[in-house]
TORGUBA-316326 format. One record per atom (N, C-alpha, C, CB): residue in three letters; atom name; x, y, z. Coordinates in steps of 0.1 Angstrom, whole numbers, plus 5000, padded with zeros to 4 digits. Atoms other than C-alpha are relative to their C-alpha. Glycine has a CB too. Layout:
% TORGUBA-316326
<'Ala', 'CA', <X, Y, Z>>
...
//
This chain:
% TORGUBA-316326
<'Unk', 'N', <5008, 4988, 5000>>
<'Unk', 'CA', <5000, 5000, 5000>>
<'Unk', 'C', <5009, 5012, 5000>>
<'Unk', 'CB', <4990, 5000, 5012>>
<'Unk', 'N', <4993, 4987, 5000>>
<'Unk', 'CA', <5012, 5035, 4992>>
<'Unk', 'C', <4993, 5010, 5008>>
<'Unk', 'CB', <5002, 5005, 4985>>
<'Unk', 'N', <5006, 4990, 4991>>
<'Unk', 'CA', <5006, 5061, 5018>>
<'Unk', 'C', <5002, 5014, 4994>>
<'Unk', 'CB', <5005, 4999, 5014>>
<'Unk', 'N', <4999, 4986, 5006>>
<'Unk', 'CA', <4999, 5095, 5002>>
<'Unk', 'C', <4998, 5010, 5012>>
<'Unk', 'CB', <4990, 5003, 4989>>
<'Unk', 'N', <5002, 4990, 4990>>
<'Unk', 'CA', <4999, 5127, 5022>>
<'Unk', 'C', <4985, 5003, 5002>>
<'Unk', 'CB', <5006, 5014, 4995>>
<'Unk', 'N', <5015, 4998, 4999>>
<'Unk', 'CA', <4961, 5131, 5015>>
<'Unk', 'C', <4994, 4989, 5008>>
<'Unk', 'CB', <4994, 5000, 4986>>
<'Unk', 'N', <5005, 5011, 4992>>
<'Unk', 'CA', <4955, 5096, 5029>>
<'Unk', 'C', <5003, 5001, 5014>>
<'Unk', 'CB', <5006, 4987, 4994>>
<'Unk', 'N', <4996, 4998, 4986>>
<'Unk', 'CA', <4974, 5103, 5061>>
<'Unk', 'C', <4992, 5011, 5006>>
<'Unk', 'CB', <5015, 5003, 5001>>
<'Unk', 'N', <5007, 4988, 4994>>
<'Unk', 'CA', <4957, 5137, 5066>>
<'Unk', 'C', <4985, 4996, 5002>>
<'Unk', 'CB', <5001, 5012, 4991>>
<'Unk', 'N', <5014, 5004, 4998>>
<'Unk', 'CA', <4922, 5122, 5060>>
<'Unk', 'C', <4998, 4990, 5011>>
<'Unk', 'CB', <4995, 4994, 4987>>
<'Unk', 'N', <5001, 5010, 4989>>
<'Unk', 'CA', <4928, 5093, 5083>>
<'Unk', 'C', <5002, 5007, 5014>>
<'Unk', 'CB', <5011, 4989, 4998>>
<'Unk', 'N', <4997, 4993, 4987>>
<'Unk', 'CA', <4943, 5116, 5111>>
<'Unk', 'C', <4988, 5008, 5004>>
<'Unk', 'CB', <5013, 5008, 4999>>
<'Unk', 'N', <5012, 4992, 4997>>
<'Unk', 'CA', <4914, 5140, 5108>>
<'Unk', 'C', <4988, 4992, 5005>>
<'Unk', 'CB', <4996, 5008, 4987>>
<'Unk', 'N', <5011, 5008, 4996>>
<'Unk', 'CA', <4888, 5113, 5110>>
<'Unk', 'C', <5002, 4994, 5014>>
<'Unk', 'CB', <4998, 4988, 4991>>
<'Unk', 'N', <4997, 5006, 4986>>
<'Unk', 'CA', <4906, 5097, 5141>>
<'Unk', 'C', <4998, 5011, 5011>>
<'Unk', 'CB', <5014, 4995, 5000>>
<'Unk', 'N', <5002, 4989, 4990>>
<'Unk', 'CA', <4907, 5131, 5159>>
<'Unk', 'C', <4985, 5003, 5002>>
<'Unk', 'CB', <5008, 5012, 4996>>
<'Unk', 'N', <5014, 4997, 4999>>
<'Unk', 'CA', <4871, 5138, 5151>>
<'Unk', 'C', <4992, 4990, 5008>>
<'Unk', 'CB', <4994, 5002, 4986>>
<'Unk', 'N', <5007, 5010, 4993>>
<'Unk', 'CA', <4860, 5105, 5166>>
<'Unk', 'C', <5007, 4995, 5012>>
<'Unk', 'CB', <4998, 4988, 4990>>
<'Unk', 'N', <4994, 5004, 4987>>
<'Unk', 'CA', <4883, 5104, 5196>>
<'Unk', 'C', <5009, 4988, 4999>>
<'Unk', 'CB', <4990, 4999, 5010>>
<'Unk', 'N', <4992, 5012, 5002>>
<'Unk', 'CA', <4905, 5076, 5182>>
<'Unk', 'C', <5014, 5004, 4996>>
<'Unk', 'CB', <4994, 4991, 4991>>
<'Unk', 'N', <4986, 4995, 5004>>
<'Unk', 'CA', <4938, 5096, 5177>>
<'Unk', 'C', <5010, 4993, 5009>>
<'Unk', 'CB', <5001, 5015, 5000>>
<'Unk', 'N', <4989, 5007, 4992>>
<'Unk', 'CA', <4964, 5071, 5189>>
<'Unk', 'C', <5008, 4991, 4990>>
<'Unk', 'CB', <4994, 4991, 5011>>
<'Unk', 'N', <4992, 5010, 5009>>
<'Unk', 'CA', <4991, 5048, 5174>>
<'Unk', 'C', <5008, 4992, 5009>>
<'Unk', 'CB', <5008, 5008, 4990>>
<'Unk', 'N', <4992, 5010, 4992>>
<'Unk', 'CA', <5010, 5018, 5186>>
<'Unk', 'C', <5015, 5004, 4998>>
<'Unk', 'CB', <4997, 4986, 4996>>
<'Unk', 'N', <4986, 4998, 5001>>
<'Unk', 'CA', <5047, 5022, 5194>>
<'Unk', 'C', <5007, 4986, 5002>>
<'Unk', 'CB', <5005, 5010, 5011>>
<'Unk', 'N', <4993, 5012, 4999>>
<'Unk', 'CA', <5069, 4992, 5187>>
<'Unk', 'C', <5014, 5003, 5004>>
<'Unk', 'CB', <4999, 4992, 4986>>
<'Unk', 'N', <4986, 4996, 4995>>
<'Unk', 'CA', <5100, 4995, 5209>>
<'Unk', 'C', <5011, 4995, 4991>>
<'Unk', 'CB', <5001, 4994, 5014>>
<'Unk', 'N', <4990, 5005, 5008>>
<'Unk', 'CA', <5120, 4973, 5186>>
<'Unk', 'C', <5003, 5008, 4987>>
<'Unk', 'CB', <4997, 4986, 4996>>
<'Unk', 'N', <4999, 4992, 5012>>
<'Unk', 'CA', <5114, 4998, 5158>>
<'Unk', 'C', <5001, 5015, 5003>>
<'Unk', 'CB', <4989, 4997, 4990>>
<'Unk', 'N', <5001, 4986, 4996>>
<'Unk', 'CA', <5115, 5030, 5178>>
<'Unk', 'C', <5014, 5006, 5002>>
<'Unk', 'CB', <4991, 5002, 5013>>
<'Unk', 'N', <4987, 4994, 4997>>
<'Unk', 'CA', <5143, 5055, 5183>>
<'Unk', 'C', <4997, 5013, 5008>>
<'Unk', 'CB', <5008, 5004, 4987>>
<'Unk', 'N', <5001, 4988, 4992>>
<'Unk', 'CA', <5148, 5083, 5208>>
<'Unk', 'C', <5009, 5011, 4994>>
<'Unk', 'CB', <5004, 4997, 5015>>
<'Unk', 'N', <4992, 4989, 5005>>
<'Unk', 'CA', <5159, 5116, 5193>>
<'Unk', 'C', <5000, 5011, 5010>>
<'Unk', 'CB', <4993, 5005, 4987>>
<'Unk', 'N', <4998, 4989, 4990>>
<'Unk', 'CA', <5173, 5143, 5216>>
<'Unk', 'C', <5005, 5012, 4992>>
<'Unk', 'CB', <5009, 4996, 5012>>
<'Unk', 'N', <4996, 4988, 5008>>
<'Unk', 'CA', <5175, 5177, 5199>>
<'Unk', 'C', <5002, 5011, 5010>>
<'Unk', 'CB', <4990, 5004, 4989>>
<'Unk', 'N', <4997, 4989, 4990>>
<'Unk', 'CA', <5192, 5203, 5221>>
<'Unk', 'C', <5000, 5014, 4993>>
<'Unk', 'CB', <5014, 4998, 5007>>
<'Unk', 'N', <5001, 4987, 5007>>
<'Unk', 'CA', <5180, 5237, 5209>>
<'Unk', 'C', <5002, 5012, 5010>>
<'Unk', 'CB', <4986, 5002, 4994>>
<'Unk', 'N', <4998, 4990, 4990>>
<'Unk', 'CA', <5188, 5256, 5241>>
<'Unk', 'C', <5010, 5011, 4996>>
<'Unk', 'CB', <5005, 4994, 5013>>
<'Unk', 'N', <4990, 4990, 5004>>
<'Unk', 'CA', <5219, 5273, 5227>>
<'Unk', 'C', <4994, 5009, 4989>>
<'Unk', 'CB', <5012, 4992, 4994>>
<'Unk', 'N', <5006, 4992, 5010>>
<'Unk', 'CA', <5198, 5286, 5198>>
<'Unk', 'C', <4991, 5011, 5006>>
<'Unk', 'CB', <4992, 4992, 4990>>
<'Unk', 'N', <5009, 4990, 4993>>
<'Unk', 'CA', <5174, 5304, 5222>>
<'Unk', 'C', <5008, 5010, 5009>>
<'Unk', 'CB', <4990, 4992, 5008>>
<'Unk', 'N', <4993, 4990, 4991>>
<'Unk', 'CA', <5201, 5320, 5244>>
<'Unk', 'C', <5011, 5007, 4994>>
<'Unk', 'CB', <5005, 4992, 5012>>
<'Unk', 'N', <4990, 4993, 5007>>
<'Unk', 'CA', <5226, 5330, 5218>>
<'Unk', 'C', <4996, 5014, 4995>>
<'Unk', 'CB', <5005, 4991, 4988>>
<'Unk', 'N', <5004, 4987, 5005>>
<'Unk', 'CA', <5226, 5367, 5210>>
<'Unk', 'C', <4997, 5000, 4985>>
<'Unk', 'CB', <5011, 5011, 5004>>
<'Unk', 'N', <5002, 5000, 5014>>
<'Unk', 'CA', <5212, 5376, 5176>>
<'Unk', 'C', <5012, 5004, 4992>>
<'Unk', 'CB', <4988, 5010, 4997>>
<'Unk', 'N', <4989, 4996, 5009>>
<'Unk', 'CA', <5237, 5378, 5148>>
<'Unk', 'C', <5012, 4991, 5002>>
<'Unk', 'CB', <5004, 5014, 5002>>
<'Unk', 'N', <4988, 5009, 4998>>
<'Unk', 'CA', <5261, 5352, 5163>>
<'Unk', 'C', <4997, 4988, 4991>>
<'Unk', 'CB', <5001, 4996, 5015>>
<'Unk', 'N', <5002, 5012, 5008>>
<'Unk', 'CA', <5266, 5324, 5138>>
<'Unk', 'C', <4998, 4987, 5008>>
<'Unk', 'CB', <5012, 4999, 4990>>
<'Unk', 'N', <5002, 5012, 4994>>
<'Unk', 'CA', <5254, 5290, 5146>>
<'Unk', 'C', <5008, 4989, 4993>>
<'Unk', 'CB', <4985, 4996, 5001>>
<'Unk', 'N', <4992, 5011, 5006>>
<'Unk', 'CA', <5273, 5258, 5140>>
<'Unk', 'C', <4995, 4986, 5005>>
<'Unk', 'CB', <5014, 5001, 5002>>
<'Unk', 'N', <5004, 5013, 4996>>
<'Unk', 'CA', <5268, 5221, 5144>>
<'Unk', 'C', <5013, 4992, 5003>>
<'Unk', 'CB', <4991, 4993, 4990>>
<'Unk', 'N', <4988, 5008, 4997>>
<'Unk', 'CA', <5298, 5205, 5162>>
<'Unk', 'C', <4998, 4985, 4999>>
<'Unk', 'CB', <5006, 5004, 5014>>
<'Unk', 'N', <5002, 5015, 5001>>
<'Unk', 'CA', <5305, 5168, 5157>>
<'Unk', 'C', <4995, 4995, 5014>>
<'Unk', 'CB', <5013, 4993, 4996>>
<'Unk', 'N', <5005, 5006, 4988>>
<'Unk', 'CA', <5288, 5146, 5183>>
<'Unk', 'C', <5012, 4994, 5008>>
<'Unk', 'CB', <4990, 4989, 4998>>
<'Unk', 'N', <4989, 5005, 4992>>
<'Unk', 'CA', <5310, 5136, 5213>>
<'Unk', 'C', <5001, 4984, 4999>>
<'Unk', 'CB', <4998, 5004, 5014>>
<'Unk', 'N', <5001, 5015, 5001>>
<'Unk', 'CA', <5300, 5099, 5207>>
<'Unk', 'C', <4986, 4995, 5002>>
<'Unk', 'CB', <5010, 4994, 5010>>
<'Unk', 'N', <5013, 5006, 4998>>
<'Unk', 'CA', <5272, 5075, 5210>>
<'Unk', 'C', <4997, 5000, 5015>>
<'Unk', 'CB', <5000, 4986, 4994>>
<'Unk', 'N', <5004, 5000, 4986>>
<'Unk', 'CA', <5252, 5075, 5242>>
<'Unk', 'C', <5001, 4985, 5005>>
<'Unk', 'CB', <4985, 5005, 5001>>
<'Unk', 'N', <4998, 5013, 4995>>
<'Unk', 'CA', <5260, 5045, 5264>>
<'Unk', 'C', <4986, 4993, 5003>>
<'Unk', 'CB', <5008, 5000, 5013>>
<'Unk', 'N', <5012, 5007, 4997>>
<'Unk', 'CA', <5233, 5019, 5267>>
<'Unk', 'C', <4989, 5001, 4990>>
<'Unk', 'CB', <4995, 5004, 5013>>
<'Unk', 'N', <5011, 4998, 5010>>
<'Unk', 'CA', <5213, 5030, 5236>>
<'Unk', 'C', <5000, 4989, 4989>>
<'Unk', 'CB', <5001, 5014, 4994>>
<'Unk', 'N', <5000, 5011, 5009>>
<'Unk', 'CA', <5223, 5000, 5216>>
<'Unk', 'C', <5004, 5004, 4986>>
<'Unk', 'CB', <4987, 4993, 4999>>
<'Unk', 'N', <4996, 4995, 5013>>
<'Unk', 'CA', <5238, 5020, 5187>>
<'Unk', 'C', <5013, 4993, 4996>>
<'Unk', 'CB', <5002, 5015, 5000>>
//
């Protein structure tokens, strides 16, 4: 089955309208993303932003 944007929107809209807006999370297929944006909010305007390389993988995350 091909999921189009229209199909997803129609299905989500119907689920919300009928109180069935939920989805199953399969832990074996899930990932935790941590996006640290704090620096972007506290840096003075006009200061260039950068993306330093990550210090390494997080211990225990199975990567």
